[in-house]
N, C-alpha and C positions, 0 to 999 in steps of 0.2 A: 474120381475116386482112387485111391491108393493101386500102386502098381500089384499087392498080392494084399487085399485088405486084411489088418489082422483083428481080432475080438475088441467088443467096444468101440467099431469105427464109426459104427451109425449111432445120428442122436436119436434120444429115445421118441422124440416127438415127430420125426422124419416123416410119418405117413400122413399126417395131419396138417401137412402143408402152413399157412397162414392163421389157420387157427390155435397155433400154439401159443398166441401171446392168450388166450382163454386161460390159458395154467396161471396167467399173472393174476387173473380177477379175483381170487379168494384171499390172496396176498395184498391186495389194493383194497379191498372192500373188508378187509379184517383192519386195517391199521387205519382207516379212515373212520370207520366206526369208530374204533377205539378212541382214536384222537376226539372224535366230538363229545364221547360221552365219559371219557374219563375226566377225574378233576385236574386243572391247570398244574401242579404242580405235579402229577402224573402223567402226563402227557408223552408218548413218545414223538418226537418231532423228525429222529433220522427216521423210522418206520414211514411216517405220514409223507415223508419228501422222497422215498424211494421211487413212486412210481412215475411223479415230474423228472426225477432225473434220468430215468431209464428214457422219457420222451424226448430229455435233452440229448442224451447220448445219439438217440437214431438220429436227432437234426445235426449233430457234429458230424458224425460218419457221412451224411448224406448233403452237407457243404463241402465238407473235403472230396467225395466223389464229384460234385458238378463242376468245382474249381479245378480239380487233376483233370477231368475231361477237358476243360474249358484251354485250359494251359497245354497240353498235348495235343490240343485240335490247332492251336496256335503254332506252336512249334518252338517259341525260344525258351531255350533251358530244358529242351526234353531230352532225356537221358536215353530212353532205349527205342529205337524205331521201328521195332517189329510191330506186327498188327495184331490186334485184339480180335477173337471171334465169337460165335454165337456159342460155341461148346465153352469157350471161358466163363462167358456171362452166366450160361445155366449152371455151370460148376459154380461159381460163387454168388449163387440166388442167396443161399442160407447163410450169409455173411452174419445176419442179425442173431443167429441161434444163441450166439454165447452173450446176446445182451438179456435174451429170453432167461438165461441159464444166471447171468449177474444178479436178476430180479429174484429169481426162486430162491437164489442163496442168500440173498441180503433177508429177503423174507423170513427163511427160516431161521436162519442167526438171531431174527430180531425176536423171534418167539420162543425159542430155545434159550437162546441167551440175552434175553430182556433187560436183565440189570445190565452187562455190560454194552450193550448198543442203544442205551438210552443215554445217549453222549451228549454234552453240552454244544452249543452253536459252533462256538469257535474257539479256538487254541494256537497260537501263533506257534510256541514251541512243538507241541504236537505235530502241526502241519510240516513243519521242517523234519524234523525227528523221521516221520514218513516217508518224505522223498530222500531223507540219508538213508535210512535203512533199504530203502529202495536200491540206491546205487552201489551198496555195500553187497550185503548177501543175498539179495536176491539177483541183482545183476550175474555175481561168480557163479552163483547155483544154475542160472539159466545159461549161462555160458556152456558148462558142461553137460547139460542135457542137451542142448542142439547140437553139440559135437555126437552125442550119444545117437540123436535122431538121425543124423547122417551115417551111423554104421547101417552097413548095408542090410542087414535083418529088420530093423527099425525102418529104416527109411523104404524100404518095399513097401510094406506094411501099414504105415501112417506120414511119414512127413512127405513123402514122395506127391501126396495129393496136394500140399501147398505148393512144391516147387512145379506143378505142371502147369504154373502160369509164370511164363517167363517176362512176359509183359506186366507189369504188376501196376494195381488200382488200390485205392484204398479200401475198395473191402475184400482186397486180397487179404488183406493184413491178418483176419480171425477165419479164416477159411482153413478150418484142419480138421481131422476126425475128432470125434466126440472125447475120446479118452486123452487124447491128445490137450484139447483144451482144458482138460480139468486137471492133467499136469501142470500146464499154466498157470490156472489158477492156485494151485496149492502154494507154487512160488511168491506169486502175486498179493496173494493173503498176507505172506510173512510180517509185512510192513504196518496191515491193518491190524493183525491179531497181536501183534508186537507193543504198538501204540495204545491198543487197548488194555492190554496186561499191564503196563506200567502208568496207567490213568492219564495218557496224554492225548486220546483221541478224541475228536471234535467230527461233528458233521462236514464242516468246509473244509477239515483236513483230509477224511475219507473221498469223499467225493472229487476234491482238488486231486489228489493220488490217481484217482480212475479218471478224469479229465485228461490230466497230463500222460498217463499210458495211452490214452487214446490218441489223444494228439501227434505224441512220436510216432505211435504206432502206423498213424495215416501219413505221417510225414515220410516213415519209410519207404513206401508203397506208392506214393503219389507219382512218381515216374518224371518228375520235374524239380529242378535245382533251384533253390530260391537263398540258400544262406549266404548272404555276403560277403566278399572276401575279407573286408574291413573287420569283421567280427573276428575271424581267425588271426589278424595282425591286430588288434587292441589286447584281446587275449587268446596266446598261442595254445595255455591249454586246453582249450574249449573242444581242440580236437580229438582229444583223451575223455572229454566227458559227455559228448553229444554226437552222436552221429549225424550223418547228412544223406538225405535221399540216394545219392550215386553210392554212397558207401553200401547202403543195404541193397541198393540195385545189382550190384557187384554178386552179392550171395546169391540172389536167383537167377545169374547167367552164367557164374563161374562154379557155384554150390558149396565148397570145400575153404570158402577164405570168407572172411567177415562175420564171423558167426555171433557177436555180441548182441543182446536187446537193443537199447540204445546207447550202450556207454563203451565205445570203441576200445577202453583201457584196457581190458581183458585178451582183445585181440593182440593188441602191443607187447602184452607180456608175455602170451604165448604162441609167438611169430605166426600168428594166421591172418594177419592183413594183406588185403591182395595188393601187388607190386602195382598195379594200377591203379590205384585208390585215388592219389592225388592227380594225377593225370587226366581222369576222367571229370574228376571234380573241377579242375581248371578248363575243360573244355567245354562241358555243360552249363557252365556259369556266365561263358559267354559267347551260347549258343544263339543267334538271333529269330526273331520271329520266320515262318517259313513264306515263300512266297508261291502262292499257286498258279497252275495253270488252267485250270477252270473251277468256275466258282456256279455254285448253283443256289438260287437266291429264292428260299421260300418264307412262309411265315405261319403264325401260330393260327389254330384252327378253333376249336372250341377253349373255354375257357380252361380246363382240365387238361388241355393236350401239351401245356408247359410240362407237364409229368412225363409225357412219351416221347420228351427230345432226348438226344443222345446226353443231354447233360442234366438228364433230371432221374427217374429212378430208372436203373438198368432191368429191373423185371418186367418193366413196362415198355420201355424205348425198344426191345428186345421181341415184341411180342407186335404185330398189328395192331393199330390203334382202337381200341371199342372203349366205351365207357366201363368204369369199375364203380360197385355202390360203396366201398369204402373210401374213395375219395370224396363222398360228401363230407368226411370228418376233416379233411382238408379245406375246407373254406374259407377260414382265416387266410390262407395260404394264397388261395385260388384268388380270392375278393383282393389280396394285396397284389398280385402279379397283374392282376388286371388294370387295377390301378395308376401301376408302374407302368404299363402300356402307354397311358396317356401322357406322361411327363418324359421316361426314357426316349430319346427319339434317333436312334442309330440302328444300324444292323450289325449282328454278333454272329461270330462264328460258331458253329453249335458239332460239326463233325469234319474230320479228315479223312482222305483215303486216296488211294494210288491206283492208277490204271497204265501197268507197263512203264513208260519214262514220265507219264504225266499224274502231277499232284494236285488232287483235286479237294477243294472244299465247301460245305455247305453253310451257309449264311441265313442269318433268319431276320425279317423285318418285325421288331415287337408290335406287330398289330395281327388281331382276330380276324375271322370271317365277317362278323357284325360290324365292325369298323370301315371293313373293305366295301361293303355294302352299303355303309355308311355315304351321302354324299357330302357333306359337309368336313369329312374327315379324307377325301380324294385328293386334295392338294397335299396334305400332310405325307402321305403317303409318297404321292409321285415326287415330292422331296425326297423322302427316306430312299426309295429304289435310285434317282436318278444319283444322290450320294453315294448311295452303294456302287454304283456303275462307277464313277469317279474313285473311289477307294480302289477298286477291282483294277482297274485301268494303272492308278499307280504303283500297285504291287506287281503288275508285269503281267497280269490274267491274260490269256489268248481269249478266252470264251465266258462271257457271262450267261447261263441258260434260266429261262425264267420259269418257278414253279408255282402250282397250284392257281391262286387269285393274280397275281403278277401278270399272268398272261391272258388276263382278262381285256376284253376288246377295248375297253376306256384307259387302261393302263398301258395297254402293248401299244395304241396307238401314240400315246402320251411321250413313250418311250422310242418312239420311232423320230418323232419329232425333236426329242431332246437330241438324239444322235446326229442328226441335221442341224442344229443349233451349236453343237460343238464337236466341230470335224475334227479337232484336233487329237481328240478319243481313237485309238486304236482298238480296243478290245471289241469283238464281236457279239451282240445279244442276240440270243436263239432262244425262240417259245416251244419249239417243239411241234410246232402243228404238222407238218410234213410228214415228221414220223409217227405222231398219232395218229394220224389219217392212217398210214400204211398200216400199222399193228391192228387195226379195228379192221382194216380191209384182208389181212390174212387170217383173221381169227374169225371171218364165215366160213362156214362149211363149204367144201369145192362144190356141192349139187346146187346150191343155193338158186334160186332164180329169181326169189322175191326176198323184197326186206323192207321194213315197215321203219321208217323214220320219226321220232317224237324225240321233242324238246328244243331247247333254245337252241338258235341256229349260229354255232360258231365258225370262226375261218376253217378249223380242222373238219366242223362236219361238210362243208361245202365242199373242201378238196375231198373229201369222203364219198359225197353224192357224185361228185364230177367222175372219180374214178370208177366206180361202180356203174351209172350208166355207160360208159366208153368201154366198160364189160358187157355191157347188154344184159345188165341186172336191173329189174324193175323196182324203182322206188316209191313206196308208197307214204304217202304221207296225209294227217288226219286233221291239219289246220290251216285254213287257206293263207295266212298270213309266215306260215313258214313254208308253203308253197312259192308264193310271191318273191319272197326273200332269195331262195334257191333258183328260181329263174331268172332274176335279177343280177345274180351272180353271173351266172352262163346260160342264156336262153337255146344253148344248144341242148339241154338237157330235157327239154320237153317231152320226146320222143320214150322216153323212161320214166319219168317222174309224172306220178299220177295221184292227184287229189283224191282221198276218197275216205268215208267213214267204216271202211269193214275192219275187223282187228283179227281177222285168223288167218294172219300172219305169222311162220313160225319162228322166223329172227326178227327180232327186234334191236334197233340200234337207236339208243336212249342217251339223251342229255340230261341238262337241268329242266326242272319243270315236268317232269313226269310224275304223275299220281298215280295213288295207292287205287284209285278208283280205275282208271286205264290200265294198268296192271293187272287189275281183276279180271278184263275182259280177253284177256290173254289165252290162245287156249293151250292146253296142258301140252308140257313137252316144251315149251318156247324158251328160244334161247337169248337172253337180255346181254346185249356188248354196248358197255359205256361208251359214248366218244367223249363224254363230260370229265370236267377234274375232279366231282366227286360221285362215287358209288351211287345207287339209287338204292330206295328202301327194299330190302330181298322179304318181300310178305309172300311169296309165293313158293311153298314147299315142293310145288308139282313140277316146277322151271327151272332152267340152269341162268346162273350168272355168272357171267366175266367178270373179270377186274377194269379196273379205268386203264387206259391206254399205259404199259407198262412192259418191260424185259426183264429175264433172269441175266444178272449179270455172270461173267465168267469168272473163275477162279484167280482169274489176274487180276480182277478189281480185289485191292488188300484193305485192311481193318475195318470189313462190314460185320458191324457186332450192333445195328440198329435197324429197327425197319422203316421205312419211308412212308409215313402218314398207316393208313390201312391196307398196306400192299405186304403179300408174304416177304418171308425172309430173303434175303438176297436179292431182292426184284429191286426196279429202280423204274421211276415214271418217265413216260414218252420226252419229256421236255428235258429230263437229267442225263438221259442217255443220249439224245441228240447233241447236245452242249459238249459231250465226250467222244464224239463222233466226228463235229466237225473240229474239236482242237486235234484229234488224230490226223483227220484225214489234212488239214490245214486248210481248209476251207475258208478264204477270208471275204464271208458275205455274212448279213444280219439278217435274219429270219424274225422280224415281228412287225406290229401295225399290218399293214395292208401286203406284206413282202412274202413270198411264200419259196419254197426250194422242193426240189426235184423227188418227189416220193420212193422212187424207185433207186434213184441213189444212195439214200440215206438209209433205207432198209436193207438194202444189200451191203452197203460199209457197214452196217451193225452185225447182222450176219456172219460177215469175214473177219469182224473183231471178237467174235466169241458170242454177243446177247444173242439170247434165246427168247422166244415169247411164250406165254403161259399155255398150255395147251389143257383143254377142258373136255372131257368125255361127256357125251349127253345120250 
């Protein structure tokens, strides 16, 4: 919110959340019904197309958000290097309020001014007139309104809310108090209403104008420069007609310069152009992509996980991953993204972070869980992982950590062989199994003398059981194959490893394969601690569930604005933390396949660097 929120700051539908879209239903139903039932020569095509156009606007904004986050994560042409955080994401969650307002205004105008808004489909001269009216009176009036909003009285009560975001994103562009957006809409309606008044308005003209405003608004807040230098060389006056992303970025960092909406002409006329405008543009347009020190290689999980990526919906990526009913309506996009993963064959960057002097990046293998579990996809996935290792090595990364199923035995062993076949590779690959085991070990209550182990026996499970038995804690297993596999790993475990059918143990260490039926047999108050990659189904309300192996990141980890899969905010998976720790400590070792690392050493180093385990009250 603004420093001292003024009257009419809150949006009228603020309290109903996403149900605000229900406000558009009457208009959409009325316009559709009227269009279908009216005589052909009386149909109002403008009203009928309002709802599809609003959907287009939402898609347009989301495309800009995704592209902006992708480009700023890569680093080339990035303007501002400061961090995004969860506070900003939460503050900008309501960026789509103005689209709802746009729909309400269009529907209301279509009803009240039905004759005027029953306009022809296209008039070329009307479209040009609308755009010229914007670059004339609308831009001029906006310039002075904007300067007025920077007066300390209005700034403290209204405009400071928008300027809370130093590092801008496309969704920052229309995050304003309600009354401020109303004032902008009054100005932006001048070209539309004028063209209607003189009989030159058309559906294409109105929708084109709104789209141009959206495009330029998003462009100004995207935080990466992309307008080529040759454009200004060929047509020098362009710098006075259309701003660049770096031009408006300076307004968010310097506050009292570069006031123009899209047309810098008025800043040049009234002497408010920032002195560093040209220098910043020249610097950012030449800026190259960033070379990471640590790469975390993860992948897609469920079909709708594409929306939970940092490149997806900010409102979803900033929360632990969970299924949302309204994503069912996105099934065409979801299906398209699934089909695309069968075609597109290269890991892509989804997020950047920083830890002290280390530059961190998260890369995503474009494959889903179901593809990882498919035998005939393994060769393809192994190839993608190998290419990602090669790419990270070429970029100068020190460590690549394996996330989710990339650390699965089949893939981890193949990576170990891949590294041996390519001795020229300098990058170290870490699966984080030692740290994962250490996190689980230190999550077990101190007074515990007995634990029950259930689930697929992985490398970190073997390390964990070995550590528990050495501490004298009895480990109960339910299935003979699990018991034999653990003894095969270390035959010295026999003294504290028990094969039994008893379920009355209060601490369960669980992995993949735990069934709901088995959970139901646990006594009341049981603590379930996963050692697996994926969390178990939490079916027991009378028991306690720990997260999958993860640690809370210290404040020195910057640019954290998205949740990693199902983990809470600012938590990182064990493998991701392990990669950072290995790079920070300068450990020149691989930890994948059959290779392990010291649990105590990596645990102590993690704590020294400020990472903390999740505490759970039982």
